[in-house]
N, C-alpha and C positions, 0 to 999 in steps of 0.2 A: 942187398943183404943176401948172404947165402943161407942155406937151410939150417946150419948149425947156429948161426947168429940169431935167426928167428926163433929157434927152440929155446935158446938162452933167454931171450926177451920174453917169450911166452910164459916163462915161469912166474913172472910177477903180474901177469894179466889176470883180472877177475873174470869169472863166467858172466856173460851178458845175455846169453840166449839159452833157453831150456827147451828141449824137444820132449813133449809129453805124449799123452794118448792121442792127440790130434795129428801127430806125425810130422814128417818133414815139410809137407805142403803148407802147414800153418806158419812156418817160420821163414820161408824163402824170401818174402818181401823184406822182413825185418833184417835178415842176414845181409841182403843186398845193400840196404841202407847203411848198416853198420860197417860193411867193408868199404863203402865209399868214404866214410868218415874216419876210419881207423886203419892202422896197418895190420893189426891182428885182432881176431875175434875168437873168443873161447866159447865153446858150446858144450853143454852137459846133456847127455841122452838119458832120460829117466827110464826106469824099468818098464813103465807102461808103453813107452815108444819102442822099446827093443823087441818085445814079444819073443818070437823065435829067431830073430835076426841078431847078428853080432854088431857090436858098436863099430867095428871097422867097416863093415858093409854099409851101415847107415851113414857113417862119416864120408865115405867115398861117394855115395849117392847124393848127399847134400852138396858136396864140393862140385859135382857135375851140374847140379841144378842151379847153383849160384855162380858158376864159372869162377871158382876160387881154387887156390892151391891148398891142399891138405898138408899142413906142416907136420903134425904128429897126432897120434891118438894115445891116450894113456888112461887105462881103466875105462870109465864111461864118459870121458871128456875128450874133445877134439879141438885142435887149434887150426884156424884158417888164415890165409894171407891173400 
């Protein structure tokens, strides 16, 4: 699937991972498990997780930590493949 097809499919995917005040480190294992089971995982970055960092920066960092492709970020939500 190319990036455009993944973006279209991501539209109907529900958020299954929330990043809160514990930060990215708290969800790395869960993200890895979900990426093994699903094609796409949608993550919501709560205000407590963002602090002074942008959602884009957090999304890219999480993608690197779980060795995933960042499909898109929209608002405070990111989609991974």
